[in-house]
Each structure stands twice: as C-alpha cells, then as structure tokens.
C-alpha positions, 0 to 999 in steps of 0.5 A, a space after each residue: 969110682 974104680 973098676 979094676 985098675 981104672 979110676 975115674 970121676 963119675 959113677 954113671 955109665 952108658 949102657 949098650 943098646 943095639 943100633 944106638 950106642 954107636 960112636 956118634 951117640 957116645 961122643 955126643 953124650 960125652 960132649 954134653 958132660 957127666 959121662 966117663 965110662 961107655 959100652 959099645 953095642 953088643 958084638 958077636 965074638 965070632 964075627 969080631 974074630 972073623 973081622 966082619 965089617 959090621 962087627 968092626 964098625 961096632 967097636 970103632 972108637 976115637 981118641 976122645 974115648 979113653 974109658 970104653 968097654 966092648 960088650 961081647 956075646 957068645 957061648 963058645 969059650 975059646 971064641 969069647 977068650 980070643 975075642 977078649 984078647 983081640 979087644 985088648 990088642 985094639 987098645 980098648 980099656 975093658 971088655 964086658 960080657 953080655 949075660 942079660 940080652 933077652 932077645 931069642 936069637 941071642 939066647 938061642 945060641 946060649 948067649 945073653 940071658 941063657 948064660 945065667 942058667 948054667 953057672 959053672 959053665 959060665 964061670 969057666 968061660 969067664 975064667 978063660 977070658 979073665 986069664 987071657 987079658 990084663 984089662 978089666 973084664 965085667 959082666 952085664 946080667 939080669 936078675 935071672 931067667 924068671 921069678 922062680 930062678 933069680 940066679 944073679 946073686 949066685 952068678 955074681 959071687 961065682 964071677 967075682 971068684 974068677 976075677 970079674 972086675 964089676 957087675 952090671 945088673 938090670 933089675 928085671 928077669 929075662 921073662 920080663 923083657 923090658 916091662 914091669 917094675 924094676 926090682 930094687 930089692 933084687 939089685 940090692 941082693 946082688 950088691 950083698 952077694 959080692 965081697 969087694 967088686 962094684 955092682 952097678 944098677 940098671 933099669 928105667 933110669 930116666 931122671 936124676 931122681 930115679 938114679 938117686 933112688 936106685 943108689 939109695 935103695 940098693 947100695 949099688 956103686 953106680 947106675 948105668 943108663 941106656 934108654 933114658 939117655 935117648 930121651 935125654 942125652 943131658 941126663 948124665 950131666 944133670 944127674 951128677 949135679 943132682 947127686 952133688 947138691 940135690 938140685 934138679 936142673 931144668 930140661 934143656 931149651 929147644 935151641 939146645 936140643 936142636 944144637 945137640 941133634 945137629 951135632 949128633 947128625 954131623 958126627 954120624 955123617 963124619 963117622 959113617 958118610 952122608 948116606 949111611 950116617 943120615 939113615 942111621 940118624 933117623 931112629 935117634 932123631 925120632 927119640 929126641 923128638 919125644 921131648 920136643 912136645 908136638 912133633 908130628 911133622 918133624 917125625 913124619 919127615 925125618 924118617 926119610 932123611 937122606 942128607 944134612 941139607 935136607 935135615 935143615 929144610 926139615 927143621 925150618 919147616 918144623 919150626 914154622 909148624 911148631 910156632 903156634 904151640 910156643 910163647 914169644 921165646 920159642 918155648 912150649 906153652 905149658 899145656 903142650 910140654 911133655 909130662 915128667 917121666 917117672 920110672 916104674 920103681 918110683 911109683 910109690 914115691 911120686 904119688 902122681 895119679 896123672 898117668 905119666 908113670 912108666 911101667 917100662 921105657 919103650 925099647 927102640 928097635 935096633 939090628 938085634 931085633 932082626 938077627 
C-alpha cells in the first residue's frame, strides 16, 4: 500500500471518531496487530493554531505511531493551510481533511460534509494545504449531501487534480448519517473517477468478511474501520488473515478480551492520569462489553469507574456474576453468546433471517455531539 511517498504493509486503516480514537486506543489496536495507518479524532484547525489544550491533547502521539494522520476540520482556507503546516512541523506523517462529518455544528461552520457542496471553493482550500506541506494530504468524504447530490466522484477528481494523495469515502450520504445501507456502487463510482490515487472504502466494516466484500465489490485499494474496531480491536489482525488465506479466525477468548481491556485502561491512565484516564475509559469499556455476552452488572458498574483498583474490583464481581452463563472453561454457553454482526451491505449475501443484520452500527456518543 502506498499513499504519497509513504509505503506500508497493510491496506487496513483506523478511522477517526470523536472521543474514541485517542492515543491509548490507537496503541491498543496497533499492539493487537494488523494496523499500520491510523487517524486522530477530528481536530478544529483554529483551535490547533491557538494551541488549545483540548486540540493538543487530540494530536498527542508516541514513537510507536510511525504512520499517523491528523484529521483537521474547518472552512477558512488560511487556517486549514497553517494548521497543516503545524501538523507537519510536529513530525506527523500525514494530514487528513474532514469532508464527511454530518454533525450539525461541524457542518454549520462550513466544515465536514458541507465541503462537498462547493467543489471549487473546496478545491482551492485543499490546493493551499497541499502546496504548504511536503507530507501527504488526504481527504475523508461521504458520497454526497443526499441521494440527489452524489458529488463524491466529482470532488475526488477535483482533489486529485490539486495533489491529494488518497481519498477515504464513507458509503453513505450526509442525509443518511449512520443509518441505512452502505452504498458499495457509490464507492465504486469514486474509485472509477480518479486516475491514480488510492480510494479507501469505509462504512459498516464489522467483520473480516465485510472487509473482503467491500474490497471485491468496489475495487477500492483498502478499507477504513471505525466503529467496528470498538466492538472488536482484533478486527485488523483477523481481516489480514482472512484476506491472506480465506480463513475466519475465532473470536478472542474471554481472557484475551479482559487482558486487552486492562491494557487499554493502563494506557489511558499512563497518557491522561488516573482520574481522567478512568473517566475516558468508561465509554470504550461499555463497547468492549457488547461482545462479552451477558454483561449488565459490568456495564452498570464501569460507568462510574474512578481508579484502576476499582476496575479490578468490578471485574472480580462481574466474573462471579457471569459464571452461571459459562462452561467449565469460562467461555459462554452457546445460548448466551452474542450473535454475529452482519453489515448492511451484506444483507443479500448472508441469507440470515435471524435479525442479527445491522442497518447501521450504533454510533458511540463523543465530544462532537456537544460542540
């Protein structure tokens, strides 16, 4: 896989999501395996230039992250240009432009999905960013504002003309938000619109099979996984295995899930301190719990987490509560195991009438919701 001058092994990418793709989570996913390129939470370009504490926290990295992109949003050309230069000066590998966020307060300032409605203005803004830095500039977009305005192919072509190194495209419109079916034909149209740069598909990648389906159906060069990684940080490692030999690795054991949760919490405390680290860990802990099977007692307790010692107490109580649902190896009895996740665009392929199909992967609430 190549983006600009950067070459790397995996064609799987970690998508940004506000409040979740922070440094501790990115490090956990990298340690599990299968991921080279990750992107930060979206960062307000003006706030970064003002060295706002929150913005600087969002772009915090470590030597383990050799391939990291900072995702910027904004609509003022000079601010986006100068913020891109600031990102480069920090030693970050790439800068990504958010043209896909559907949240009203991002769109309301002309950022996010609003950038898809004014192609020439957006092209000029991006040209200024590309000319200001030597690192790759990429763009994350949706298919368009709504079904009547599928501007992504035209925008991708326009951005390639001014030097954008790659396009990430979510297979839904701004009007869809995160509901409804991901449109693989729409992603394929973006792939066909550009001449040489890679197009990376995104949307509802919750299993290795979904990743393969998107790659095969669209011709995209890679896939970017966001919410699916919160259910399953092992998805990158398992997808690489599936793409290599067709096998589908078994889901991680309960012990492995708990090990990775502890590692995630440890990194959160290391990066943010115990009080803030534990507070920030409450939300991803609830997402890990979605694949633990019966977990009401765990979720009820972890939302009040304050210390690492308290986490161990919560886990000890939960393990006792969970025991009746398990076999003698500590794994869930079949009737208590979570059902398979099936992406919206896998509906026809699954033939599964059981109701486990997803019209959308639920969106975790993050800071972007209250901006």
